[in-house]
C-alpha positions as CSV (number, residue, x, y, z in Angstrom):
1,X,-4.5,-10.0,6.5
2,X,-0.6,-9.3,5.9
3,X,0.5,-6.5,7.6
4,X,2.6,-4.1,6.1
5,X,4.4,-2.4,9.2
6,X,3.5,0.7,11.4
7,X,4.7,4.3,11.2
8,X,4.7,7.4,13.6
9,X,1.5,10.1,12.7
10,X,3.2,12.8,10.7
11,X,6.2,10.5,9.6
12,X,7.0,10.4,6.4
13,X,8.8,7.2,5.7
14,X,8.9,4.7,2.5
15,X,6.3,2.4,3.1
16,X,6.6,-1.4,0.5
17,X,4.0,-4.5,0.3
18,X,4.7,-7.4,-1.2
19,X,2.4,-8.6,-3.5
20,X,1.9,-12.2,-3.3
21,X,0.6,-14.6,-5.5
22,X,0.4,-19.0,-4.9
23,X,2.4,-18.4,-1.8
24,X,5.9,-16.4,-3.9
25,X,6.5,-12.9,-4.6
26,X,4.5,-12.1,-7.5
27,X,7.1,-10.5,-10.6
28,X,5.2,-7.8,-11.7
29,X,7.6,-7.3,-14.9
30,X,5.2,-5.9,-17.4
31,X,3.1,-4.1,-15.4
32,X,2.5,-0.9,-13.9
33,X,1.5,0.4,-10.4
34,X,-1.7,2.1,-12.0
35,X,-3.3,2.7,-8.4
36,X,-3.3,2.9,-4.4
37,X,-6.1,2.2,-2.7
38,X,-6.3,3.1,1.2
39,X,-8.5,3.4,3.4
40,X,-9.2,3.8,7.2
41,X,-11.2,2.1,9.7
42,X,-13.8,4.2,8.8
43,X,-14.1,2.2,4.8
44,X,-13.6,5.6,3.7
45,X,-11.1,6.2,0.8
46,X,-8.0,8.3,2.0
47,X,-7.3,11.3,-0.1
48,X,-3.2,10.5,-0.2
49,X,-0.6,13.3,-1.3
50,X,2.9,10.6,-0.9
51,X,3.4,9.0,-4.4
52,X,3.6,5.6,-5.1
53,X,5.2,2.6,-7.8
54,X,7.2,-0.1,-7.9
55,X,10.0,-0.2,-5.4
56,X,11.9,-3.7,-7.4
57,X,8.8,-5.2,-9.9
58,X,10.7,-8.5,-10.6
59,X,10.2,-9.3,-6.7
60,X,6.8,-8.1,-6.2
61,X,7.3,-5.1,-4.3
62,X,5.2,-1.4,-4.3
63,X,6.5,1.7,-2.3
64,X,4.1,4.4,-0.5
65,X,6.4,7.5,0.3
66,X,3.2,9.0,3.0
67,X,3.7,13.2,2.9
68,X,3.3,13.9,6.6
69,X,-0.6,14.5,6.7
70,X,-0.9,11.0,5.1
71,X,-1.4,8.7,8.0
72,X,-3.1,9.6,11.3
73,X,-3.5,8.4,14.0
74,X,-7.7,8.4,14.5
75,X,-8.1,6.7,10.5
76,X,-5.7,4.0,11.9
77,X,-5.2,1.1,10.6
78,X,-5.2,1.5,7.2
79,X,-6.1,-0.8,4.6
80,X,-4.2,-0.8,1.5
81,X,-4.4,-2.6,-1.4
82,X,-2.1,-2.0,-5.1
83,X,-3.9,-2.6,-8.6
84,X,-1.5,-2.8,-11.3
85,X,-2.2,-2.6,-15.5
86,X,-0.5,-5.7,-17.8
87,X,0.5,-3.8,-21.7
88,X,-3.1,-4.5,-22.9
89,X,-4.7,-2.8,-19.6
90,X,-6.0,-5.8,-17.8
91,X,-6.4,-4.8,-14.3
92,X,-5.1,-7.4,-10.8
93,X,-5.6,-5.9,-7.6
94,X,-2.9,-7.1,-5.0
95,X,-4.1,-8.2,-2.2
96,X,-6.6,-10.6,-4.0
97,X,-7.4,-12.1,-0.8
98,X,-7.9,-8.8,1.3
99,X,-6.1,-5.9,2.1
100,X,-3.0,-5.5,3.9
101,X,-2.7,-2.9,6.9
102,X,-0.5,0.2,8.1
103,X,-1.2,0.9,11.8
104,X,-0.4,4.4,12.8
105,X,1.3,4.9,15.8
106,X,0.6,8.7,18.0
107,X,3.7,10.8,18.8
108,X,2.8,10.4,22.7
109,X,3.2,7.4,23.5
């Protein structure tokens, strides 16, 4: 499972996920980032207020700009998957062999 990285609870730093296909960064030109699915350690979907989209479609980089309440220590680690849509509304999900992970650290550590 790829690890995107870690954040401290309450931080709003941008998180970036690189999408891969056959071991290479996926060229997402012509696709839109339709959804970003985030679940907590309990497997429940997390309702986030942050924004997401392409950081760089040609390099397969998707961003998520979390709000201060999106990532909480008690729900960490989070699992993340992006869903893309092409011009004819066909969808594909990345990573397609699992999920990526974001770990949340406490302010007290």
